[in-house]
C-alpha positions in Angstrom: -56.1 7.4 13.3 -55.1 11.0 12.9 -55.5 10.7 9.2 -58.8 9.5 9.5 -59.9 12.0 12.1 -58.7 14.7 9.6 -60.8 13.3 6.8 -64.0 13.1 9.1 -63.4 16.7 10.2 -63.2 17.8 6.5 -66.4 15.8 5.7 -68.1 17.8 8.5 -66.9 21.0 7.1 -67.6 20.2 3.7 -71.2 19.2 4.5 -71.9 23.0 4.7 -70.6 23.7 1.3 -72.4 25.6 -1.5 -74.4 27.8 1.0 -74.8 30.5 -1.9 -75.1 33.1 0.6 -74.0 33.9 4.3 -77.0 32.7 6.3 -76.9 35.7 8.5 -76.6 38.2 5.6 -79.9 36.4 3.9 -81.9 36.4 7.3 -81.3 40.1 7.9 -82.4 40.7 4.3 -85.4 38.6 4.6 -86.5 40.3 7.9 -86.2 43.7 6.5 -87.9 42.9 3.2 -85.0 44.7 1.7 -82.8 43.6 -1.5 -79.2 42.3 -0.7 -76.8 44.7 -0.5 -74.3 42.7 -2.6 -74.5 39.8 -5.2 -73.7 36.7 -3.6 -74.7 34.7 -6.7 -71.1 33.6 -8.0 -72.3 31.4 -10.8 -71.7 33.9 -13.7 -68.1 34.4 -12.1 -67.3 30.8 -12.0 -68.4 30.6 -15.5 -66.1 33.3 -16.4 -63.2 31.8 -14.5 -63.8 28.4 -16.3 -63.8 30.1 -19.7 -60.5 31.9 -18.7 -58.9 28.7 -17.5 -60.1 26.8 -20.7 -58.6 29.4 -23.0 -55.3 29.6 -21.0 -55.5 25.7 -20.6 -54.5 26.2 -17.0 -53.1 22.6 -15.9 -54.9 22.8 -12.3 -56.6 25.1 -10.0 -58.7 25.4 -7.0 -61.2 28.2 -5.6 -62.8 28.6 -2.2 -65.3 31.4 -1.4 -66.1 32.0 2.1 -67.9 33.8 4.6 -67.4 33.8 8.3 -70.0 31.3 8.8 -68.6 28.6 6.3 -67.6 27.7 3.0 -69.9 29.0 0.4 -68.4 27.7 -2.7 -65.6 25.1 -3.4 -64.3 23.5 -6.6 -61.2 22.0 -8.1 -60.2 21.8 -11.8 -57.6 20.0 -13.6 -54.5 17.8 -12.6 -51.6 18.1 -10.2 -49.1 17.1 -13.3 -49.8 17.5 -16.9 -48.0 14.4 -17.7 -48.9 12.0 -14.8 -52.6 13.3 -14.7 -53.5 12.9 -11.0 -56.7 15.1 -10.5 -56.4 18.4 -8.3 -58.6 17.7 -5.1 -59.4 19.9 -1.9 -56.4 18.3 -0.1 -54.0 19.0 -2.9 -50.9 21.0 -1.9 -50.0 24.3 -3.6 -47.1 26.6 -2.9 -48.8 29.9 -1.9 -45.6 31.9 -2.4 -45.8 35.7 -1.5 -49.2 34.8 0.4 -47.0 33.5 3.0 -46.5 37.0 4.0 -50.1 37.2 5.5 -48.9 34.5 8.0 -45.9 36.3 8.9 -47.8 39.3 9.5 -50.0 37.4 11.9 -46.9 36.0 13.6 -45.4 39.5 14.2 -48.8 40.7 15.6 -48.9 37.7 17.8 -45.6 38.5 19.3 -46.9 42.0 20.1 -50.2 40.9 21.4 -48.3 38.4 23.7 -46.1 41.4 24.9 -42.8 39.5 23.6 -42.3 42.5 21.3 -43.4 46.0 20.3 -44.1 47.2 17.1 -41.3 50.1 17.9 -38.8 47.3 18.6 -35.6 48.2 16.6 -34.2 45.4 14.5 -30.7 46.3 15.3 -31.4 46.3 19.1 -32.4 42.7 18.7 -29.4 41.8 16.7 -26.7 44.4 17.5 -24.2 42.5 15.3 -26.3 43.0 12.4 -25.9 46.2 10.3 -29.1 46.6 8.3 -28.8 49.1 5.2 -25.9 51.5 4.3 -27.4 54.6 5.7 -27.5 56.1 9.2 -31.2 56.0 9.6 -31.3 52.2 8.9 -30.4 51.6 12.7 -34.0 52.9 13.5 -35.7 50.3 11.3 -38.6 48.8 13.5 -40.6 45.4 13.5 -43.6 47.4 12.2 -41.5 48.8 9.4 -40.2 45.3 8.5 -43.7 43.7 8.3 -45.1 46.5 6.4 -42.5 47.0 3.8 -41.6 50.5 4.9 -38.0 50.3 5.9 -36.9 52.8 3.5 -34.5 50.1 1.8 -34.3 49.6 -1.8 -37.1 47.5 -2.9 -36.7 43.8 -3.7 -33.2 43.9 -2.2 -31.4 40.5 -3.0 -34.5 38.9 -4.5 -32.1 38.5 -7.6 -29.7 36.4 -5.4 -32.9 34.1 -4.5 -33.6 33.8 -8.1 -29.8 32.6 -8.5 -30.6 30.0 -5.8 -28.7 31.6 -3.1 -30.3 30.9 0.4 -31.3 33.5 3.1 -28.5 32.6 5.6 -25.8 33.3 2.8 -27.5 36.7 2.0 -27.8 38.1 5.6 -24.0 38.9 5.7 -24.6 41.4 2.9 -27.4 43.4 4.6 -25.2 46.2 5.4 -24.6 46.9 1.7 -28.5 47.5 1.0 -28.9 51.0 -0.2 -31.3 53.3 1.7 -34.0 55.2 -0.3 -35.7 57.2 2.3 -36.2 57.4 6.1 -37.6 54.4 7.8 -41.5 54.7 7.7 -41.4 57.2 5.0 -41.6 55.2 1.7 -42.9 51.6 0.7 -40.4 49.2 -0.8 -41.6 45.7 -1.2 -39.1 43.0 0.2 -38.5 39.2 0.2 -35.1 38.9 2.0 -35.5 41.7 4.5 -39.3 40.8 5.2 -38.1 37.3 6.3 -36.3 38.9 9.4 -39.7 38.3 10.9 -38.5 34.5 11.4 -35.5 35.8 13.1 -37.4 38.0 15.5 -39.9 35.2 16.3 -37.0 32.8 17.0 -35.2 35.4 19.0 -38.4 36.2 21.1 -39.7 32.7 21.6 -36.7 30.4 21.5 -38.9 28.3 18.9 -38.3 27.8 15.3 -40.6 29.8 13.0 -42.1 26.7 11.9 -43.1 25.5 15.1 -44.5 28.8 16.0 -46.8 28.9 13.2 -47.9 25.3 13.6 -48.6 26.1 17.6 -50.3 29.5 17.1 -51.9 29.4 13.6 -52.1 26.4 11.5 -53.2 24.0 14.4 -55.6 26.2 16.2 -57.3 27.1 12.9 -57.6 23.4 11.7 -55.0 23.9 8.8 -54.2 20.3 9.2 -52.3 20.1 5.7 -50.4 23.4 5.7 -46.8 23.1 6.2 -43.6 25.3 5.9 -40.4 24.5 4.0 -39.1 22.6 1.0 -39.1 19.1 2.3 -42.6 18.9 3.5 -43.6 20.1 -0.1 -41.4 17.6 -2.0 -42.4 14.8 0.2 -46.2 15.2 0.2 -47.8 12.8 -2.3 -50.7 15.4 -2.4 -48.3 18.1 -3.6 -49.1 19.7 -7.0 -46.3 20.5 -9.6 -45.3 23.6 -10.8 -45.9 24.4 -14.4 -44.7 26.9 -17.1 -45.6 27.7 -20.6 -43.1 26.7 -23.1 -43.8 27.1 -26.9 -47.6 27.0 -26.1 -47.4 24.0 -24.2 -47.6 23.5 -20.4 -44.4 21.7 -19.1 -43.8 20.7 -15.3 -40.8 22.8 -14.1 -38.2 22.8 -11.1 -38.4 24.2 -7.9 -35.9 26.9 -6.5 -35.5 26.1 -2.8 -33.9 29.4 -2.0 -37.4 30.9 -2.1 -38.2 28.3 0.8 -35.3 29.8 2.9 -37.2 33.0 3.0 -40.0 31.4 4.8 -42.0 34.4 6.0 -42.1 35.7 2.5 -42.9 32.6 0.4 -42.2 29.4 2.6 -45.8 28.1 3.1 -47.5 25.1 1.4 -51.2 24.8 1.7 -54.4 23.2 0.2 -57.5 25.2 -0.7 -59.2 24.0 2.2 -56.4 25.3 4.5 -56.7 28.6 2.8 -60.5 28.6 3.2 -60.0 28.4 6.9 -57.4 31.1 6.8 -59.8 33.4 5.0 -62.5 32.9 7.5 -60.1 33.6 10.4 -59.4 36.7 9.0 -62.9 37.6 8.5 -63.2 37.1 12.2 -64.9 33.5 12.3 -62.7 32.4 15.0 -62.3 35.1 17.7 -61.0 32.7 20.2 -57.8 32.4 17.7 -57.8 35.9 16.3 -59.8 38.5 18.2 -61.2 41.6 16.8 -58.5 43.9 18.2 -56.1 41.5 16.7 -57.4 41.6 13.3 -57.8 45.4 13.4 -54.3 45.9 13.9 -53.4 43.0 11.4 -55.3 44.9 8.7 -54.8 48.5 9.5 -53.1 50.3 6.7 -49.4 51.4 7.4 -47.9 52.8 4.4 -49.4 54.1 0.9 -48.3 52.0 -2.1 -47.3 53.7 -5.3 -48.3 52.9 -8.9 -46.5 50.3 -10.7 -48.1 47.0 -9.8 -50.5 44.8 -11.6 -53.3 45.6 -9.2 -52.9 49.3 -9.9 -54.2 48.7 -13.2 -57.5 47.4 -11.8 -60.4 49.6 -12.9 -62.1 51.1 -9.7 -59.0 50.9 -7.7 -59.1 53.9 -5.7 -56.5 53.7 -2.9 -53.8 51.1 -2.2 -51.8 50.3 1.2 -49.7 48.0 2.7 -50.7 46.8 6.3 -49.1 44.0 8.6 -48.4 41.4 5.8 -51.4 42.3 3.7 -52.3 44.7 1.0 -55.4 47.0 1.5 -57.3 48.5 -1.2 -60.4 50.9 -1.5 -62.2 49.3 -4.5 -65.2 51.0 -5.9 -66.1 52.2 -2.3 -65.5 48.7 -0.6 -62.5 48.1 1.6 -60.7 45.2 0.2 -57.8 43.0 2.2 -55.7 41.3 -0.5 -52.5 39.4 -1.4 -51.3 37.5 -4.3 -48.5 35.0 -4.8 -46.1 34.2 -7.4 -43.3 31.7 -7.4 -41.7 29.6 -10.2 -44.6 27.6 -11.8 -47.3 28.7 -9.3 -49.8 31.8 -9.0 -52.2 32.5 -6.5 -54.7 35.4 -5.5 -56.9 36.0 -2.3 -59.0 38.7 -1.1 -61.7 39.6 1.3 -64.2 42.3 2.3 -65.1 42.3 5.9 -68.2 44.7 5.5 -69.7 42.2 2.8 -68.6 39.2 4.9 -67.0 37.4 2.0 -63.6 36.2 0.8 -61.9 34.1 -2.0 -58.9 32.5 -2.9 -57.9 31.0 -6.0 -54.6 28.8 -6.6 -53.1 27.8 -9.7 -50.4 25.2 -10.3 -49.3 27.2 -13.5 -47.3 30.5 -13.9 -50.1 32.5 -15.8 -51.1 36.1 -15.8 -54.8 35.0 -15.8 -54.5 35.3 -12.0 -54.0 39.2 -12.5 -57.8 39.6 -13.3 -59.5 37.2 -10.9 -59.8 39.6 -7.8 -61.4 42.6 -9.6 -63.7 40.5 -11.5 -64.6 38.9 -8.4 -65.5 42.2 -6.6 -67.3 43.6 -9.8 -69.7 40.5 -9.6 -70.2 41.1 -5.7 -70.9 44.9 -6.5 -73.1 43.9 -9.2 -71.2 45.6 -12.1 
């Protein structure tokens, strides 16, 4: 019965697909007689995307383009597994990798909104037996600095151990050995392992698991009925896609490294493109009863400027780049864009939205392809009419 209701709910939502424009934007333009401020016809963008995927022979992909009011465009391509050939559908499950950080940022912000913690809470006050970093200043690292990658600790600390299959619980004992590179709050340093302290904070603050907290406060309220957290739900779901890597010019299904699921806030979420459409709409302000205006302002407010050296810093038209609470924030050709990408063995994903333009997009690949690097700037170039 629950499954039937789920599909009926999705049919109701999907009946509003292919709107082509946000109805409110169209109505305002029609009333004023003025041209639309942005180009919401994404047919050329989809044509470009299909050409890229055909050239790269991407095994499977799914895209959603949304506004606050609903889904504007939804499409899937390809197969879940290159050898078994089951097709990708809107219910197919992808690993969203580092896009999981946006959910962790929301969880941390919810703790603050619920007065269970403050942004100035010191991690070592919560966990007095934990030594975080090898410098004296590390004792002052706060929840906000963990959530914004501004702890002052060496970037990507112990990601190499995750690559080697070492789980989070075995890495925590080494936190005291992480080098300090600047005072907390003074520089940006992207993390996977240290960022995942957010789950520890959630569990210490609520007495509930991080998984249950997300289910009760994010997934269920937003209607993300197939989203899950962890390795077991991923491998046991018949709708899960398989990861793929390019080997000697041919895509092959590859293995999964469970260690990256152990850092759940950093990379532990599984979701369909439909789930992610709801997530984007929530961040655009579509569900104020779940995420209010003040909450979203807090979540998306830049905290620390990010330096050059990442793939997005090579986007033509990128003016400034910041990290907020679990989200990246860009000034792109005069438009404020909120973004996060994800990549883990056999998967790539990108999502971004522009609140002022009332639009967002998410693209999921079950393939480890650098084709994902260009989908966001190309999307906003189309929106801006460039």
